[in-house]
N, C-alpha and C positions, 0 to 999 in steps of 0.2 A: 452140695447145698439146702442149708438145712432153713424148715420148708418153717418152725415158726421164727418170727424174728425180732428181734428185743425190745426193749423199752421203748429207746432212743428212736430208733428203725422204724416204729411205729409213729412219733409222735411227728420227727421231721417228713415222713412219708404222710402223715396225712393233713401236713401245713403244706409242702409241698403239692398237692390234691396224686400224690402215689399210686395208680389202681393197683399195682402188685406187691405195693406193697397192704393197702386195703383187703386187695383175695387172697394175700397168706394168714393177714389175720383175722380174716372170716374163717379160716382152716383150721386155722395154730387151737384153738378154743372152744366151740361147734362142742366136740367130745366130751370137754366137760360138762358141760351145760346140758346136754342132751340128758349126760348119765342124772345128773340136780332132778332134773324133770323128770324120768320116766322114774326116778326112784321116790316121785311122792306127786305120784299121782296126775300127772300126767303124760303123753305120748312126742313123737319127734315133729310132731306140724307146730305142738307146745311151742318147744322148745326153737324154733328156726323160729318165731314168731317170737318171742321174750329175746331170743339170740341178738336178733335184727331191732331191739329198739332198744335196746343194755349199745348195742355200736354207736346208733346215733346221738346215743345222748354223748357217749365216748367225743365222738366223734366234733357232737356240736362244741363240746366243751371245749375242746383243742384248739377249734376253731375260733371258740370263743375269744385262746388269748389270758386267759388266767386258769389257766387246769397247770395245777401241782400236785404230783406221783407223789404219796407220802407210804406208795409199798409196792407191789410189786403189779403191773397189770393186769396179769394174769387176777392173781387176789382183787384188782377192782374190779375188774367186767364182770368174776362171777356173784360179787358181792350188791353190784348193780343189776343184776338176773336171779338171784333171791329171792331180792325186797321186792323185783318188780314180779314175783313166779306167788310170793307169799300173796302180795295185794291180790293179782288172779286168784288164786285161789281164796278168800275171801271176797273173792263179788259174785266168785257162783257158789258158791256153801262147798268150797269140798277141803277148807282145810279144818285139818279136828284134830289143832297142837299142835306140837313142833313139826319141822323141818327138820326131812332128814340128813343130813352135812357129811358129807367126805375131805370137805376141802375147807383151810383156813380161810374165812371171808372177816369183811369190811362194816360197817354196819353204815350204811351211806340213808342220809337222805332222798324221797321220792324228788329226780333231780327233774322228771318229765315232768309233772308237775308243776313243784317252782318255778321249772326255766318260765312258764304257758302265766300261770300266776306275777312273775316277773313284772310280762313280760306287757299282762294288761299293766297292771302296775302303773308302769313306763309311761305307755301309751297315754291315760289318762291323765299324769305326771303335765306332758308334754304339752296337750290341753286347754288342760287351767294353767300352766304359763302361758299358752297365748290368749285367753281371756283376763290372763291379768293387767294387762296393760302396761305403759310404759309412765311410768320409772322405774317400778317394782320389778318388770321381769331384767332390767338391765339389770337391776341389783341384785338382786336373786344367782341371776345368770355370770354375775361378775367376783362375786364373794364364792357360790357354794361350786362355780361350774370350774372357773376362771382361778381361782383361789388367791382374790386379789383378796388383802387387809380391809379393815376398817375406812385406818388413813390414805390413802390409796382412793374408793370409792368417792372418800369425802371428798376431797378434791378435785376426781370429775364430776360430781354433783353440784359442789361449789356449797357443799350445808361449811357451819361455821367451825364446826369441830368434829371428831369421829364418833363423839359420845347421839352429837344429832342425828348423822351415818348409823349408830347402828338401834336407835330407837325409827326411825323411818326405815330400817328392814323387818322390824320387830312383827311393823303394820304391814309390810308386805305380806309379810309368810304370815300372820295371820288369815289375807287377806287370801295366799292362794289354798292356802287349806279349806275355807271357807270356798273355792272354786272345784278346790278337788272331791271334796267328800258329797258336793253338788250334781256330781256327776254318778 
């Protein structure tokens, strides 16, 4: 049996909470990451930390359901590890220029930072929506979350025409923005 799982095995394994696939994933690409870290001013403990962070990022992206793999999983994981290691080196001032690569890599955004920032923004937006009150809260939810047309909203709220509903939605959005930025 091949110890390196296929990309599809990993994705399906994570979606189905398979511990065996996760264990195989942990073993499969760690040597590659350890070589990257050791070749660039790190040690085995650093490699373990970085690899753990990368696997968590991949795991969370797959579980979120919006994961689209546009390369090999190995390349994706390597790219995340590379990005995390560059960030760590810059934080501890050991980064002296270019990182020594032996693998192809992808440019990836800083997923961990973006993810927590996005969560904070969603929490703030949820709070602002709660403070917004009716009918604004429902109008915003119907239009942006439930994808209702302005005509549907017009009929549901008894506005004389879709333009009046649109004007009300605009006023509601302005109030929502104000509440959001006050937090």
